[in-house]
C-alpha positions as CSV (number, residue, x, y, z in Angstrom):
1,M,71.0,8.3,51.3
2,L,71.8,5.1,53.3
3,K,69.7,2.0,52.6
4,M,67.4,1.3,55.5
5,Y,65.9,-2.1,56.2
6,F,63.5,-0.7,58.8
7,N,63.9,-3.7,61.1
8,F,66.2,-4.9,63.8
9,K,69.2,-5.0,61.4
10,D,69.3,-1.2,61.4
11,V,69.8,-1.1,65.2
12,F,73.3,-2.6,64.8
13,R,74.3,0.4,62.8
14,A,74.3,2.5,66.0
15,A,77.8,1.3,66.9
16,R,79.3,2.3,63.6
17,L,77.3,5.5,63.0
18,G,77.9,6.6,66.6
19,F,81.7,6.4,66.0
20,S,81.7,9.8,64.3
21,P,83.9,12.7,65.3
22,K,81.1,15.2,65.0
23,K,78.7,13.3,67.2
24,I,81.4,12.4,69.8
25,W,82.6,16.0,69.9
26,A,79.0,17.3,70.3
27,F,78.5,15.0,73.3
28,F,81.9,15.7,74.7
29,C,81.1,19.4,74.8
30,G,77.6,18.8,76.1
31,L,78.6,16.4,78.8
32,A,81.5,18.7,79.9
33,L,79.0,21.6,80.2
34,G,76.4,19.5,82.0
35,L,79.0,18.1,84.5
36,A,80.3,21.6,85.2
37,I,76.8,22.7,86.1
38,Y,76.2,19.6,88.2
39,N,79.5,20.0,90.0
40,L,78.8,23.6,90.8
41,F,75.4,23.0,92.4
42,S,76.6,19.8,94.1
43,Y,79.5,21.6,95.8
44,L,77.0,24.3,96.8
45,S,74.7,21.7,98.3
46,H,77.5,20.3,100.4
47,A,78.4,23.8,101.5
48,A,74.8,24.3,102.5
49,A,75.1,21.1,104.5
50,G,78.0,22.6,106.4
51,R,80.8,20.8,104.7
52,S,83.9,22.6,103.5
53,L,85.3,22.4,99.9
54,A,88.3,20.4,101.0
55,E,86.2,17.9,102.9
56,T,83.8,17.5,99.9
57,W,86.8,17.0,97.5
58,A,88.4,14.4,99.9
59,M,85.1,12.5,99.9
60,F,83.9,12.7,96.3
61,G,86.5,14.4,94.1
62,L,85.0,15.6,90.8
63,L,81.6,14.0,91.2
64,P,80.0,14.9,94.5
65,L,77.0,12.8,95.4
66,P,74.2,13.6,97.9
67,W,74.8,12.7,101.5
68,S,72.7,11.7,104.5
69,D,73.1,15.0,106.3
70,F,71.4,17.0,103.5
71,G,68.6,19.3,104.5
72,F,65.9,20.8,102.2
73,G,68.1,23.5,100.9
74,A,71.0,21.1,100.1
75,W,68.7,18.7,98.3
76,A,67.1,21.6,96.3
77,L,70.6,22.7,95.2
78,W,71.6,19.2,94.3
79,F,68.4,18.6,92.3
80,L,69.0,21.9,90.4
81,G,72.5,20.6,89.4
82,A,71.1,17.2,88.4
83,A,68.3,18.9,86.4
84,G,70.8,21.1,84.7
85,L,72.8,18.1,83.6
86,G,69.7,16.4,82.3
87,V,68.6,19.5,80.3
88,V,72.0,19.8,78.7
89,Y,72.0,16.0,77.9
90,M,68.5,16.3,76.2
91,L,69.6,19.4,74.1
92,T,72.8,17.6,73.1
93,S,70.8,14.5,72.2
94,A,68.6,16.7,69.9
95,V,71.7,18.0,68.2
96,V,73.1,14.5,67.6
97,A,69.7,13.3,66.4
98,R,69.5,16.1,63.9
99,I,73.0,15.2,62.6
100,T,72.0,11.6,62.4
101,A,68.8,12.3,60.5
102,E,70.7,14.4,58.0
103,Q,73.3,11.7,57.6
104,L,70.7,9.0,57.0
105,S,69.1,11.2,54.4
106,G,72.4,11.5,52.5
107,N,73.7,14.8,53.8
108,E,77.1,13.8,55.2
109,F,78.3,17.4,55.5
110,Y,75.7,18.6,57.9
111,E,77.7,20.5,60.6
112,I,77.3,20.7,64.4
113,R,76.8,24.5,64.1
114,E,73.7,24.0,61.9
115,A,72.3,21.4,64.3
116,A,73.0,23.6,67.3
117,A,71.3,26.6,65.6
118,F,68.2,24.3,64.9
119,V,68.0,23.2,68.5
120,K,68.5,26.8,69.7
121,Q,65.3,27.7,67.8
122,G,63.3,24.5,68.8
123,W,64.5,23.9,72.4
124,K,60.9,24.3,73.6
125,A,59.9,21.2,71.7
126,V,62.7,19.2,73.3
127,L,61.8,20.2,76.8
128,G,58.1,20.8,76.4
129,A,56.8,17.3,76.1
130,P,58.3,16.0,79.4
131,L,57.2,19.2,81.2
132,V,53.6,18.8,80.0
133,I,53.6,15.2,81.2
134,V,55.1,16.2,84.6
135,T,52.5,19.0,84.9
136,F,49.6,16.6,84.2
137,I,51.0,14.1,86.8
138,A,51.4,16.9,89.4
139,F,47.8,18.0,88.7
140,L,46.5,14.4,89.3
141,V,48.6,13.9,92.4
142,L,47.4,17.3,93.8
143,G,43.8,16.1,93.1
144,G,44.5,12.9,95.1
145,L,45.9,15.0,98.0
146,V,42.8,17.2,98.0
147,L,40.6,14.1,98.0
148,G,42.5,12.7,100.9
149,L,42.0,16.0,102.8
150,W,38.3,15.8,101.9
151,G,38.3,12.3,103.4
152,R,39.1,13.7,106.8
153,I,35.6,15.1,107.0
154,P,33.6,12.8,109.4
155,Y,31.0,10.6,107.7
156,L,30.8,12.5,104.4
157,G,34.5,12.3,103.6
158,E,34.6,8.5,104.4
159,L,31.6,7.8,102.2
160,T,32.9,9.9,99.3
161,V,36.3,8.2,99.3
162,S,34.7,4.8,99.5
163,A,32.3,5.5,96.7
164,L,35.2,6.7,94.5
165,A,37.4,3.7,95.1
166,L,37.2,2.4,91.5
167,P,37.7,5.8,89.9
168,I,40.7,6.4,92.2
169,Y,42.2,3.1,91.0
170,L,41.7,4.0,87.4
171,V,43.3,7.5,87.9
172,C,46.3,5.9,89.7
173,L,46.6,3.4,86.8
174,F,46.7,6.4,84.4
175,I,49.4,8.0,86.6
176,V,51.5,4.9,86.2
177,F,51.0,5.1,82.4
178,L,52.0,8.7,82.5
179,L,55.2,7.9,84.5
180,A,56.1,5.3,81.8
181,A,55.4,8.0,79.2
182,L,57.6,10.4,81.0
183,M,60.5,8.0,81.0
184,V,60.0,7.5,77.2
185,A,59.7,11.3,76.7
186,L,62.9,12.1,78.6
187,F,64.9,10.0,76.0
188,Y,62.8,10.3,72.9
189,S,61.5,13.8,73.0
190,P,64.9,15.1,71.8
191,I,65.0,12.4,69.2
192,V,61.6,13.3,67.8
193,A,62.3,17.0,67.9
194,G,65.7,16.6,66.2
195,A,64.8,14.0,63.6
196,A,61.3,15.1,62.6
197,K,61.5,18.9,63.4
198,S,58.3,18.7,65.4
199,D,56.8,20.9,68.1
200,T,55.7,20.1,71.6
201,F,52.3,18.6,70.8
202,D,53.7,16.6,67.9
203,N,56.3,15.2,70.3
204,L,53.5,14.2,72.7
205,F,51.5,12.6,70.0
206,E,54.6,10.7,68.7
207,I,55.5,9.5,72.2
208,F,52.0,8.2,73.1
209,S,51.6,6.8,69.6
210,A,54.8,4.8,69.9
211,M,53.8,3.5,73.3
212,T,50.4,2.4,72.2
213,S,50.8,1.3,68.5
214,Q,54.4,-0.1,68.5
215,P,55.1,-1.0,72.2
216,W,56.9,-4.3,71.5
217,R,59.2,-2.7,68.9
218,L,60.0,0.1,71.3
219,V,60.9,-2.2,74.1
220,V,62.7,-5.0,72.2
221,Y,64.7,-2.6,69.9
222,S,65.6,-0.5,72.9
223,G,66.9,-3.6,74.7
224,L,68.8,-4.7,71.6
225,L,70.3,-1.2,71.4
226,K,71.6,-1.4,75.0
227,L,73.4,-4.6,74.1
228,V,74.9,-3.1,71.0
229,V,76.0,0.0,72.9
230,L,77.4,-2.0,75.8
231,L,79.4,-4.2,73.5
232,S,80.8,-1.3,71.4
233,F,81.5,0.7,74.5
234,G,83.5,-2.2,76.0
235,V,85.5,-2.5,72.8
236,F,86.3,1.2,72.9
237,V,87.3,1.0,76.5
238,W,89.6,-1.9,75.7
239,F,91.3,0.1,73.0
240,S,91.5,3.2,75.1
241,H,93.0,1.3,78.1
242,H,95.7,-0.2,76.0
243,A,96.4,3.1,74.3
244,V,97.0,4.7,77.7
245,M,99.2,1.7,78.7
246,I,101.3,2.1,75.6
247,S,101.8,5.8,76.3
248,Y,102.8,5.0,79.9
249,K,105.3,2.4,78.9
250,L,106.8,4.7,76.2
251,M,107.1,7.6,78.7
252,G,108.5,5.3,81.3
253,V,111.4,4.2,79.1
254,F,113.5,7.3,80.0
255,M,111.6,8.8,82.9
256,G,111.5,5.5,84.8
257,E,110.1,5.5,88.3
258,R,109.6,9.2,88.2
259,F,106.9,8.8,85.6
260,M,105.3,5.9,87.4
261,D,105.0,8.0,90.6
262,L,103.3,10.8,88.6
263,A,100.9,8.3,86.9
264,A,100.0,6.6,90.2
265,A,99.4,10.0,91.9
266,A,97.3,11.2,88.9
267,F,95.1,8.1,89.0
268,N,94.7,7.9,92.8
269,L,94.2,11.6,93.6
270,Y,92.1,12.8,90.6
271,T,89.9,9.8,89.8
272,P,86.4,10.3,91.4
273,P,85.9,7.5,94.0
274,M,82.7,6.4,92.3
275,V,84.5,6.1,89.0
276,L,87.5,4.4,90.7
277,N,85.3,1.7,92.2
278,I,83.5,1.1,88.9
279,M,86.8,0.8,87.0
280,L,88.5,-1.5,89.5
281,G,85.4,-3.8,89.5
282,A,85.4,-3.8,85.7
283,M,89.1,-4.5,85.5
284,Q,88.8,-7.4,87.9
285,G,86.0,-8.9,85.8
286,W,88.0,-8.4,82.6
287,G,91.3,-9.7,84.0
288,F,93.3,-6.5,83.4
289,D,96.5,-5.9,85.2
290,Q,96.0,-3.5,88.1
291,G,99.5,-3.3,89.3
292,L,99.9,0.4,88.4
293,Y,96.6,1.5,90.0
294,L,97.0,-0.4,93.2
295,L,100.2,1.5,94.2
296,N,100.1,3.9,97.1
297,T,100.2,7.6,96.3
298,P,103.9,8.6,96.4
299,D,105.3,11.8,97.9
300,L,105.8,14.5,95.4
301,N,107.2,18.0,95.3
302,W,105.2,21.0,94.1
303,S,106.1,20.4,90.4
304,G,105.1,16.7,90.8
305,H,101.7,17.7,92.3
306,V,101.1,20.1,89.4
307,S,102.1,17.4,86.9
308,A,99.9,14.8,88.6
309,F,97.0,17.2,88.5
310,L,97.4,17.9,84.8
311,M,97.8,14.2,84.0
312,G,94.8,13.3,86.2
313,M,92.6,15.8,84.4
314,S,93.8,14.4,81.1
315,L,92.8,11.0,82.2
316,N,89.3,12.3,83.1
317,L,89.0,13.9,79.6
318,V,89.8,10.5,78.1
319,R,87.1,8.9,80.2
320,L,84.7,11.7,79.1
321,L,85.6,11.0,75.5
322,V,84.8,7.3,75.9
323,L,81.6,8.1,77.6
324,S,80.7,10.5,74.8
325,Y,81.0,7.7,72.3
326,A,78.5,5.6,74.3
327,A,76.1,8.5,74.5
328,A,76.4,9.2,70.8
329,A,75.8,5.6,69.8
330,T,72.8,5.5,72.1
331,V,71.2,8.6,70.5
332,V,72.0,7.3,67.0
333,G,70.3,4.0,67.8
334,Q,67.2,5.8,69.3
335,T,66.9,7.9,66.1
336,I,67.0,4.8,64.0
337,I,64.4,3.1,66.3
338,Y,62.1,6.1,65.9
339,G,62.5,6.0,62.2
340,I,61.6,2.3,62.2
341,I,58.5,2.9,64.3
342,V,57.2,5.7,62.0
343,M,57.7,3.5,58.9
344,K,55.9,0.5,60.4
345,R,53.1,2.8,61.7
346,D,52.6,5.3,59.0
347,D,54.5,3.8,56.0
348,R,56.6,7.0,56.0
349,N,60.3,7.4,55.8
350,I,61.3,10.3,57.9
351,F,64.9,10.1,56.5
352,E,63.8,10.6,52.9
353,R,64.9,13.9,51.5
354,Q,62.0,15.8,50.0
355,E,63.0,17.8,46.9
356,E,61.2,21.0,46.7
357,K,60.2,22.0,43.2
358,E,60.2,25.6,42.4
359,T,57.3,26.8,40.3
360,E,56.6,30.3,39.2
361,V,53.2,31.4,40.3
362,C,51.7,34.7,39.3
363,P,50.6,36.9,42.2
364,P,46.9,37.2,42.7
365,A,47.0,41.0,42.1
366,A,48.8,40.5,38.8
367,E,46.3,37.9,37.7
368,E,43.4,40.2,38.4
369,E,45.0,43.1,36.6
370,K,45.7,40.9,33.6
371,E,42.1,39.6,33.5
372,H,40.8,43.2,33.7
373,K,42.9,44.3,30.7
374,V,41.6,41.3,28.6
375,V,38.0,42.2,29.4
376,K,38.6,45.8,28.4
377,L,40.1,44.7,25.0
378,V,37.2,42.4,24.3
379,K,34.6,45.1,25.1
380,K,36.4,47.6,22.9
381,A,36.5,45.1,19.9
382,A,32.8,44.3,20.3
383,A,31.9,48.0,20.3
384,A,33.9,48.6,17.1
385,K,31.9,45.9,15.2
386,K,28.5,47.1,16.4
387,P,26.4,48.3,13.4
388,V,25.4,52.0,13.3
389,K,21.6,52.8,13.1
390,A,20.5,55.1,10.2
391,K,18.9,58.4,11.1
392,K,15.3,59.0,10.0
């Protein structure tokens, strides 16, 4: 079992504990599945808006975003894809939180398969808490709409709404609190379910308890975690960037300009435009050489296009791997923060392994049978010692 300080020092462990092949691989698979679901529904949404597959690919590449010409059906499809990505992320977070809790309790050999089986059985707890909060918010909003409809009644409606002005304010204030709780639940419901093996109502209690009893720790430690993850993510990006550059230079020794053409086509054609803008802006800020990436896309034959496609997809997998590390470090840090909050609130270490002592207990039926036999033996012995009365 790792020694825990249960203060801000433990948050810095997120960068190191997140750099784990098991956790990175779990998020790599989870994000790949989530993005596949998102891309499927996003392309369907653009098709519903009347845009062809080629046009959507030319505009967005691998990550289609919503557009201004979306109607209700297109928006509904896009939101389904975004919700699918969010659900997969939450379930994957629960898997990584379970692995982290086992690691912090001293079980370094806990496998992804075991954590996935645990989440498969308890997925309702992961998704239940946010759904309950969303349902309650929707109920209050619906009540407000009904009250607004009531307010259209002449005289009576106006007087009712005016008389209920203060209660309306208090209810809306409670809705704001529920929205904040929903944001916390989206990130910490998987953590609570994975680390503490809790159900839906336990998740709700833990979320509201953390917000009311330890709000400053939740906010300050979460901000510190963002800084730690951002710094560690930047370091990993730096190493990954230079690893790719070394591979390019090594391949270019003998392939020469031919390899540079393939690399430029792979980067320019198969990097999503949104990702391309982020990367170019980051490289400008960090002072990286952009000579390779600013080349125009060269003309290639059919084999060159196939090679550029394979190379471009490989680059996207590298980006997904780096992003998986950032997600793993974030979930590890959130698991640690939840453990700190529980220790400060309840003086209870959720990472402490509880040794179950096996004791042999006689079944109740066996105990009754044994007692019955003892009573029979006592009565028989008493009857044998009873004196016999003489006959007259």
